[in-house]
N, C-alpha and C positions, 0 to 999 in steps of 0.2 A: 690264325693265322700272324707271324713278323712279316709286318707289312715288309718292311725297308729292308730286311734279309731275302726277300722274295724279290722286289726291285734288282735286289744284288744279283741273284741269282738268272732272273732272266737275261741280265744286262752281260751273263759272261755266255750264259749258253745265246747269245747275239755273236758274239764276239770271237767264241772258239766254235761257230757256224755247226754245232749237233748237240745232244741233250749230254750221250754216254762223255765228248772230251768236257763238258763243262763239269760233270762227276767228277772226274780225273782231277780238273783242277779246283775246285769247292772240296775232294778229299770227302765225297760223302757219294751214296746207290745213287745209278740212276736213279729209278722212281722217286726218289725223295725229287731231287732235280723234277720231275716230270709231274709232281705232287704242287708244289709250290706254282710252277708255270698258270698249270689250272688252278689253283686256287687264287692265282693273281687275275687271270681272267674273266671267273664266276666274282671276284668282289668286284669289279669297273664295266661288267656284263659284254666284254667282249671278245672277239676273236684276236690275238696279239701276233699270234702265228701259225701260217698254215701250214699243216705238216703232210708228206705222204711217205710214201717209204722210202724214198728216197734223196730229197729236199725236205728242205723245211729256212721258208721263205718271209719276213715281218709283211701283216697285211698293212693297209694302210692305219689304219688307229694304232695299230704298235709303233710303224716312225712314232708317230707321236705323242704315243705313250714314254717309248724308251727316249727319246729327246730331253720329256719331262722327268723321266728316274733321274737320269742321268744328273737334270740341275739340281737334284734335290739330292745323290747320295756327292755328286761334288762339295756343294757348298756344305754339309754336313764334314765331310772330310775336309775342307778351306778351316769349318772352326776349329777342327781336333786341331791342324795342322800351323794356325794361329796361336791354339793356346800352346804348345811346343814351341813355336817360333821365340814368344815372349820370357819364355826360357831357357831361352838361348838353346834352342836344340832344335836340327832340323831332322823329322821322322816324320813316319806315315808311307802311303801307299804311293805309288809313282809311276805310270802306266803311261809307257812309249811306243814308241813304232814305228819300223823302217824298212826299207826296201828288201830281198832277199838279198841281193849282194853289200848290202850295208855288213856282213860280217868280213867279207874281203878288205876294205879299207881302212878296218884297223878299228872299227867303233866298238868290238869288244876287248878288250884290253881299257879302253877308257871307260866302258862301266864297271868293268872287277877295280878297279882302282876310284871310281868312285864310290859303289859301296862299301869296299874298301873304308875309305876318307869321313863315310855316316852309314854308318852300321843299324842305325834305328830308323831308315828306309827301306821299305820292301821297295821291288825293285819290279815293276810286270813290265815283260817285252816282248808286245808282238810282232812276230818278223811276216810282210804278207809285199807280195807285189799287186793288192787287188786300192782303188783308194779309198780310201779312212775317212769319214766323217770326224773330225776330231769333236766336233759340238755333241753330235748323235751320240757317238757310241764314247763319251764319257774319256776321253785317249788325252793325257796332258802335255804330251809333244810329238811332235815325231821328226823325221829325218830323210829328207826329201833329195832329189838331186835335181838339176836344172833350171829354168828361171821359172819360179812359179805366178800362176796367173792372178793379178789384182783380187784381193778377198776381203773378207775379214779375218784371217792373220796375219801374226806379226812374223818375219823370218829374221833369224840371224846366222850371217855366214862363219861357217864352221871349217870351208877345206876346196878346195876344187877337184875334179877328176877330166882327163881326158881321153875321149874318144879314139881307138886308130884301127885303124887296116889291116889288118895283120892275119899272113896265108905260112904255111910249113916252106922252105926255099927250095925243095925237090917240085914240089905240085907246082912254084912258080918254076922251074926249069921246064917241067913237061905242057905245061898251059900256055907260058910267055908271061909279061908281065904288065896288066894296066897300065898303060898312064895317060888313062881321065876316068872320071867312073861312068862313063857311059860302057863304057866294055864292060863292063862290070856282068852285063846280060848275056855276056858271051862265056861265063864264069862259073865254076861248081861256087854257090855261096850255103855257109853254113848258119842260121840261123836261130836266134833265141824269141821261142814267144810270147816267151813271161812279158815282153814290154808290148805300150799300148800301138806301136809301126811293125813287126817284126821287116816284114817285107818292104818298104819303103826305107832308104838310108840316105839321111842327112851328109851336105856335103856345101861346101863354101865355093862359089863359081862369082867369079869379079865380085866378093862383098855378097854376094846375096845369096843365099839360103835356096837351093834342090833338092830337091828329091828324085830318085832312082831306083826305078823298080829293079829286086834282081829273080836271081832262076834258082832258090833253093835245092840244093840236094841232097842234105837234113837239114829236120828242123826237131829242136829237141826245147823242152821249157826252161831251159835255168842257161846264164851267163855261162859257170865253172863246164859243163861236159860241153857246150860249143865251141870252147877254148883248146879242148881238150882233144877233140875234134881238129877241128881247124892244128895244132901241134902233130896231130898225126899225119896230116898231106892231105885231107879228107877235101879243101881247099876254102875257101877266102870268110874270114869273120869283120864283123865289125862291133869292138867291145871295148869296156872301161879298160884305164890302163893296167886297173886293181887287177882285172883278172886275165892278162897276158903278159904284166911283168917278170914270172917268173921261167917263161918260156922265152922269150924276146933274150933275159941274160943269159938261157942256158945255147941259145941258137936256132932250138926250135921253131920261134916264128920267129919273120922280120916285118918291120912296118913299109905300107906300098900307097901311094897318094898321100903322105905328106901333106905336099902345097893347098890341096882340096880340104882335108878336114876344117871342123870347126871348131869357134874358138872353144875352148877346156868348161864345162858347167859349174856352175856353185854346189856345190852340198850344201842343204842350211838345218838347223834342227828354228823350228814354226812348230807358233804355237797359239789359242784364241785370244784375240783383243782383246776382247769386253767380260772376260771369265776373271775373280778372283785371282791371285798368282797364290798357290801352295809356297811352302815354304821352300817342299822340298824339290815341287819344279825352278824353283827360282835359281837354285842351289845345284839344279843341273846346267844347266838353260847357262848361266857362269860360269859351271867345268868347264862343258864342251869347247866353249866361243874360249875362255884360257888354253885349253889344250887344244886348239887344233886340229883337226886329222891334217896329214902327212900330203904337201902338190903334188898333183901329178908330175909327169916330166911337159915340161914342155914339148911340141913336138918342132924338130929343125924344119923351116920353112915355112909355118903353118903363117898365115895371117895374123899381124898383131888385132887383142883384142877393142 
């Protein structure tokens, strides 16, 4: 058994959350992926993955070994990158992650420009809304929105985004315009269930953060369709500016409750603080900071940050 190859395959299975998806990622047959994971389990004498017909989860031993495997694989990749760096070439694999909405606020064109500038870097980009442990899952850097808790991560700001409360003019003509967030309880609201607390909307009241429960007429696990439904006049939505900008410009949505909106949230590139930084990782971080994402429009009447 090629132990390093099996470690890489196991980590890919965890990232892709299935054997078949990992096989496609690695360009091998599914049976080969399964065999390598089985061989790895036999080598270490423990079960790494708990498998059922419908799901796959890491065992306690699997989580521990995943962290160890990732450290070994990343260290080897770092050594390779160090050699490339000594040759003044930015090369190697760069693994990044970002939330689903990141496609909408201009990250994809930046990644394209980076790849053109550094053609010897292979970028593996995981787009998902679940929380990703960068160390355990071997991710080099992540794009995250909002204030970040104190942790073993370094954060560098690359932009901001503003969340707006919006509705179609026809809906407001029929149902009335809420003048305070507490009146949202009497309105039809459209929820993006891909975020952590979809039914509790945050507003700023007297310089303090307040949460208001809303009554959904529709729930959908994505911000883009939520914006489309709001533009169809089905109700009120609370969404980032990059998701509603085209509808605001077209007059299909208008902003409401601007005076109660939260301050704009930072968009940051984050990475582990105590890990040896690869040349490709350093290049990507500097590139994103130097080419910051465009900042969202500041809402009229919003309280200062």
